[in-house]
C-alpha positions in Angstrom: 23.7 -10.5 -5.1 25.6 -9.2 -2.1 25.4 -11.0 1.2 24.9 -8.9 4.4 25.3 -9.2 8.1 23.3 -6.8 10.1 25.5 -6.7 13.2 24.5 -6.1 16.9 21.0 -4.7 16.3 19.7 -2.9 19.4 16.3 -4.4 19.0 14.6 -6.7 16.5 10.8 -6.9 16.2 10.3 -10.1 14.2 6.5 -10.1 13.7 6.7 -13.9 13.6 4.0 -16.2 14.9 5.2 -15.7 18.5 5.8 -12.0 18.1 9.3 -12.5 19.4 11.7 -9.6 20.1 15.5 -9.8 20.4 18.1 -7.4 21.7 21.8 -7.2 20.6 21.6 -9.8 17.8 22.8 -10.2 14.3 20.8 -11.0 11.2 22.5 -12.8 8.3 21.3 -12.5 4.7 22.3 -14.5 1.7 20.7 -14.7 -1.8 18.0 -12.3 -0.8 16.8 -14.5 2.1 17.3 -14.3 5.9 19.6 -17.2 6.8 20.3 -16.7 10.5 19.3 -14.6 13.5 21.3 -14.6 16.7 24.2 -13.1 18.7 27.8 -13.2 17.4 27.2 -14.6 14.0 30.3 -15.0 11.8 31.1 -12.1 9.5 29.9 -12.4 5.9 29.6 -10.1 3.0 28.8 -6.4 3.7 28.5 -5.5 7.4 25.7 -3.1 8.5 26.4 -1.8 12.0 23.0 -1.6 13.8 23.9 -1.0 17.4 21.7 2.1 17.4 18.9 0.7 15.4 15.6 -1.0 15.7 15.1 -3.6 13.0 11.6 -4.4 11.7 10.3 -6.1 8.6 9.9 -3.6 5.7 6.6 -1.8 5.9 3.9 -2.9 3.4 1.6 -0.4 1.6 -1.7 -2.0 0.5 -3.3 0.8 -1.3 -2.0 3.7 -3.5 -2.6 5.6 -6.7 0.9 6.4 -7.6 -0.1 8.6 -10.6 -1.7 11.0 -8.2 1.8 12.0 -6.9 1.8 14.6 -9.7 -1.4 16.3 -8.4 -0.7 17.0 -4.7 -2.5 19.9 -3.0 -4.4 21.0 -6.2 -6.3 24.0 -5.0 -9.7 23.0 -6.4 -9.6 19.7 -4.5 -8.1 20.7 -1.2 -11.3 21.2 0.7 -13.7 19.0 -1.3 -15.5 15.7 -0.3 -14.7 12.6 -2.2 -17.0 13.0 -5.2 -16.3 16.7 -5.6 -12.6 16.0 -5.2 -12.6 13.5 -8.0 -14.5 15.8 -10.3 -11.9 18.5 -9.8 -9.0 16.2 -10.7 -10.4 14.0 -13.5 -9.7 16.8 -16.1 -6.1 17.0 -15.0 -5.5 13.3 -15.0 -7.0 13.1 -18.5 -3.9 15.0 -19.8 -1.5 12.4 -18.4 0.6 10.1 -20.6 3.3 7.4 -20.2 5.9 9.9 -18.9 3.6 11.3 -16.3 2.7 7.8 -15.1 6.3 6.7 -14.8 7.7 9.8 -13.1 4.8 10.1 -10.6 5.3 6.4 -9.8 9.0 7.0 -9.2 8.2 9.9 -6.9 5.6 8.0 -4.9 7.7 4.8 -4.5 10.8 6.8 -3.6 8.8 8.5 -0.8 7.5 5.2 0.4 11.0 3.6 0.4 12.4 6.5 2.5 9.6 5.8 5.1 10.7 2.1 5.4 8.3 0.5 2.8 9.7 -2.5 1.0 6.4 -3.7 -0.7 3.7 -1.6 -2.3 0.6 -2.2 -4.2 -0.8 0.3 -6.7 -4.2 0.8 -8.1 -4.0 2.4 -11.6 -7.5 2.8 -13.0 -7.1 5.3 -15.9 -5.0 5.0 -19.0 -5.1 8.2 -21.1 -2.9 9.1 -24.1 -1.2 5.7 -24.4 -0.4 5.2 -20.7 -0.1 1.5 -19.6 0.4 -0.4 -16.4 4.0 -1.2 -17.3 4.9 2.5 -17.0 4.6 2.0 -13.2 6.1 -1.5 -13.2 9.2 0.0 -14.8 9.4 2.6 -12.1 9.2 0.0 -9.3 12.0 -2.0 -11.0 14.1 1.1 -11.3 13.8 1.8 -7.6 14.1 -1.8 -6.6 10.9 -2.2 -4.6 8.7 -5.2 -4.4 5.5 -4.3 -6.3 1.9 -5.4 -6.6 0.4 -3.3 -9.4 -3.3 -3.8 -10.1 -4.9 -3.2 -13.5 -7.8 -0.9 -12.6 -10.6 0.3 -14.8 -13.5 2.7 -15.2 -16.3 1.7 -17.6 -19.3 3.9 -16.7 -18.9 7.6 -17.6 -21.1 10.6 -16.8 -23.4 10.0 -19.8 -24.3 6.6 -18.4 -24.8 7.8 -14.8 -21.2 7.2 -13.6 -18.9 9.7 -11.9 -15.9 9.9 -14.3 -16.0 11.9 -17.6 -16.6 9.7 -20.7 -13.1 10.5 -22.0 -11.5 8.4 -19.1 -13.6 5.3 -19.4 -12.9 2.2 -21.5 -15.0 -0.5 -23.0 -15.3 -3.6 -20.9 -13.8 -5.8 -23.6 -10.7 -3.6 -23.8 -10.4 -3.7 -20.0 -10.6 -7.5 -19.7 -8.3 -8.1 -22.7 -5.7 -5.8 -21.2 -6.0 -7.5 -17.8 -5.1 -10.7 -19.5 -2.2 -9.1 -21.3 -0.5 -7.6 -18.2 -1.1 -10.7 -16.1 0.5 -12.9 -18.8 3.4 -10.4 -19.3 4.3 -9.4 -15.7 2.7 -11.6 -13.0 5.2 -13.8 -11.2 3.6 -16.1 -8.6 6.9 -17.6 -7.4 8.2 -17.1 -3.9 10.3 -14.0 -3.7 8.5 -12.5 -6.7 9.2 -8.8 -7.2 6.0 -8.3 -9.2 2.6 -9.7 -8.8 -0.4 -8.3 -10.8 -4.0 -7.9 -9.6 -7.3 -7.0 -11.2 -9.0 -3.9 -9.8 -12.1 -2.3 -11.3 -12.2 1.1 -9.7 -15.4 1.4 -7.7 -19.1 0.7 -7.6 -19.7 4.2 -9.0 -17.5 3.9 -12.0 -17.9 0.3 -13.3 -20.8 -2.0 -14.1 -21.9 -4.9 -12.0 -21.2 -7.1 -15.1 -17.6 -5.9 -15.2 -17.2 -6.6 -11.5 -18.5 -10.1 -11.9 -16.4 -10.8 -15.1 -13.3 -9.3 -13.5 -13.6 -11.7 -10.5 -14.0 -14.7 -12.8 -11.0 -13.6 -14.9 -8.8 -13.0 -11.8 -9.6 -16.4 -10.3 -9.0 -18.1 -13.6 -5.6 -16.5 -13.8 -4.9 -17.1 -10.1 -4.4 -13.4 -9.2 -5.9 -11.2 -6.5 -8.8 -8.7 -6.7 -8.9 -5.2 -5.4 -11.3 -2.2 -5.4 -12.7 0.7 -3.3 -15.6 0.0 -1.0 -17.6 1.8 1.6 -15.3 4.8 1.6 -17.8 7.4 2.9 -21.5 8.1 3.4 -21.8 9.2 -0.3 -20.4 5.8 -1.4 -22.9 3.9 0.8 -25.8 6.0 -0.3 -24.9 5.4 -4.0 -24.9 1.6 -3.4 -28.3 1.7 -1.6 -29.8 3.9 -4.3 -28.4 2.1 -7.4 -28.1 -1.5 -6.2 -30.6 -1.7 -3.3 -28.0 -3.1 -0.9 -25.1 -2.1 1.3 -21.5 -2.3 -0.1 -20.7 -5.5 1.7 -23.7 -7.3 0.2 -22.9 -5.8 -3.2 -19.4 -7.2 -3.0 -20.6 -10.7 -1.9 -23.2 -10.9 -4.6 -20.6 -10.2 -7.3 -17.9 -12.6 -6.1 -15.9 -9.9 -4.4 -15.3 -11.6 -1.0 -12.7 -14.2 -0.2 -9.1 -14.7 0.8 -8.0 -13.5 -2.6 -9.8 -10.1 -2.3 -8.9 -6.9 -0.5 -10.9 -3.7 -0.4 -9.6 -0.2 0.2 -11.0 2.1 2.9 -14.1 0.3 4.3 -14.7 3.2 6.6 -18.5 2.6 6.7 -18.6 -1.1 7.2 -21.3 -2.1 9.7 -21.3 -5.1 12.0 -22.8 -7.4 9.3 -20.2 -6.3 6.7 -17.4 -6.9 9.2 -18.8 -10.4 10.0 -19.0 -11.2 6.3 -15.4 -10.1 5.8 -14.1 -12.1 8.7 -16.0 -15.2 7.7 -14.8 -15.0 4.1 -11.2 -13.9 4.9 -11.6 -10.7 2.9 -8.9 -8.2 3.4 -9.0 -4.4 4.1 -6.5 -1.6 3.2 -6.9 1.0 5.9 -6.0 4.5 4.7 -6.4 6.8 7.7 -4.7 10.0 6.4 -6.8 10.0 3.2 -9.9 9.3 5.2 -9.1 12.3 7.4 -8.2 14.5 4.4 -11.5 13.8 2.7 -13.6 13.9 5.8 -14.7 10.3 5.2 -14.5 9.1 8.9 -12.6 6.7 11.0 -12.6 3.0 9.8 -13.6 0.5 12.5 -10.2 -1.2 12.6 -10.5 -2.3 16.2 -13.8 -4.0 15.5 -12.4 -5.5 12.3 -9.3 -6.9 14.1 -11.4 -8.3 17.0 -13.6 -10.1 14.4 -10.6 -11.6 12.6 -10.6 -9.4 9.5 -7.2 -9.1 7.8 -6.2 -5.5 7.9 -3.2 -3.7 6.3 -2.3 0.0 5.9 -2.3 2.2 2.8 -1.2 5.7 2.2 -3.7 6.1 -0.7 -3.0 8.4 -3.6 -1.0 11.5 -2.9 -3.8 13.7 -4.2 -6.0 12.7 -1.2 -3.2 12.4 1.3 -0.6 14.7 -0.2 2.1 12.7 1.5 3.2 9.1 1.2 5.1 8.3 4.4 3.9 4.9 5.6 5.5 5.3 9.0 3.5 8.4 9.7 0.4 6.6 8.3 0.9 3.9 10.9 1.1 6.5 13.7 -2.0 8.2 12.4 -3.9 4.9 12.3 -2.8 4.2 15.9 -4.0 7.6 17.2 -7.3 7.5 15.3 -8.3 4.2 16.9 -7.6 5.7 20.3 -9.6 8.7 19.5 -12.6 6.6 18.5 -12.3 3.8 21.0 -10.0 4.9 23.9 -6.3 5.0 24.7 -6.2 1.2 25.3 -7.8 0.4 21.9 -4.6 -0.1 20.0 -1.0 -0.5 21.0 2.0 0.7 19.1 3.2 -2.8 18.6 -0.1 -4.0 17.2 -0.2 -1.2 14.7 3.3 -1.8 13.6 2.3 -5.5 13.1 -0.6 -4.3 10.9 1.9 -2.1 8.9 4.2 -5.1 8.3 2.9 -8.6 8.5 -0.7 -7.5 8.3 -0.1 -5.9 5.0 1.8 -8.9 3.7 -1.1 -11.1 4.6 -3.6 -8.8 2.9 -1.5 -9.0 -0.3 -1.2 -12.8 0.0 2.6 -12.7 0.7 3.6 -15.5 3.0 7.3 -15.0 2.1 7.8 -11.6 3.7 6.4 -9.3 6.4 8.3 -11.0 9.2 11.9 -11.5 10.3 12.5 -15.3 10.4 14.9 -17.7 8.8 13.8 -18.5 5.3 11.9 -15.3 4.8 12.8 -12.8 2.2 15.2 -10.2 3.3 12.9 -7.1 3.4 14.2 -5.2 6.4 14.0 -1.7 7.7 16.5 -0.3 10.1 15.4 2.7 12.2 18.0 4.8 13.9 16.9 5.5 17.5 20.0 7.6 18.4 18.4 10.8 17.1 16.3 13.5 18.8 13.0 11.8 17.8 13.7 8.9 20.2 15.7 10.7 22.9 14.3 9.9 26.3 12.2 6.9 25.1 12.0 4.1 27.6 10.8 1.6 25.0 12.9 1.9 21.7 10.5 -0.6 20.0 7.6 1.8 20.5 8.6 3.5 17.2 5.1 4.8 16.5 5.0 6.7 19.8 8.6 8.0 19.9 10.7 7.3 16.9 11.9 8.3 13.4 9.6 8.4 10.4 12.5 8.1 8.0 14.4 4.9 7.7 18.2 4.8 8.0 18.6 1.6 5.9 16.2 -0.4 3.8 16.8 -3.8 2.2 14.5 -5.3 -0.3 15.2 -8.9 -1.5 18.6 -8.5 0.1 19.5 -5.4 -1.9 20.1 -2.1 0.0 18.0 0.6 -1.6 18.2 3.1 1.2 21.6 3.7 2.9 22.1 6.3 5.6 18.7 7.9 4.9 19.4 8.2 1.1 18.0 6.3 -1.8 20.7 4.4 -3.6 18.9 3.8 -6.9 17.8 7.3 -7.9 19.0 10.9 -7.9 16.1 12.5 -6.0 17.1 16.1 -6.9 16.7 15.2 -10.6 13.5 13.3 -10.0 12.0 16.3 -8.1 12.9 18.7 -10.9 11.3 16.4 -13.5 8.2 15.9 -11.4 7.8 19.7 -10.8 8.3 20.4 -14.6 5.5 18.0 -15.4 3.3 19.4 -12.8 3.8 23.0 -14.1 2.9 21.8 -17.6 -0.4 20.4 -16.3 -1.4 23.5 -14.4 
């Protein structure tokens, strides 16, 4: 593994416990770990000149459906609400197989990496035609990103009152057995792990209460995290009230789906009691603002969550409900939406950048990354502020107000996977051609 010295960084936003910021300092990296921070460090290994760059921790994506990168801007779903959108796409996804899963994951992860993301979760909840979770794990390994895949599932089809077609659901025994298989094969709990696996039944409208309860028991027995969708829009809440007689927060608590090892996607419609429950139980939230806008779901009460002490990270969500996967732009959108709903002083650019880095790491249970400090993993994003996007900025660290949305350099575990705005591990032209070929075959 190559050692690095990031030399003379214009500005370093550490996201450490004191939220320290440094100017004109070096960052030394050895063995995939940050070993020193300070001015005029001795040269070592490969030198990255950073005099025109702001250095942040790598961004962390806490919610995605990478397979959906193959179904961006599908006409039938462009203007639909959540349930109608899903119904328009299920028949297309039913034709996926292993190649579609791997290639779409490569595409989604490449887009994330170019936007400064070093760690991403993924929620894969359908497995047609021989597809398996390891199709996406192989893609993350090929790109070199830190990965937190979750073995999702759907067990209630249309014939049983669920939303998905019967062809895309699995028996609960098959689901639980495969969760055990992928955890045993791929989950690495060690510090610096490049792959940790979670358990993730899809949603209250596609799995049974029994599966939710059994999945939580299995995950805790195996020592892995739990993830699902919750309170995404008014339809979601109405379904919970009608079918279960309670709000989504109560549904989650009743089935063992609150706690420091749980994070829920969206949570747009949490009320004050739900927020208090999540804060008290240390339950995390993946906030997905662009997807929530795209589907007309609403604006999640992130300011209220943060004020109550809820752990919040950012997620780009699936590319079929966002159509893009740029995590830097996601952070800017999140910042602006909180200001729209609560006022211009509701959220600062620095606080939102913290949510996009350390906040996401905490939601995913990673205490070894998400901040720039000696002993932390070397997941670092270098943002060039000499370009037109930052010209005239009085505060170079306010990247989300005036700064680039494409990273110049990205290091993950001390390996440089983006160099001078280009991915080092893949040929993007070839990947795009393959992705478009597969999309045309599905049309």
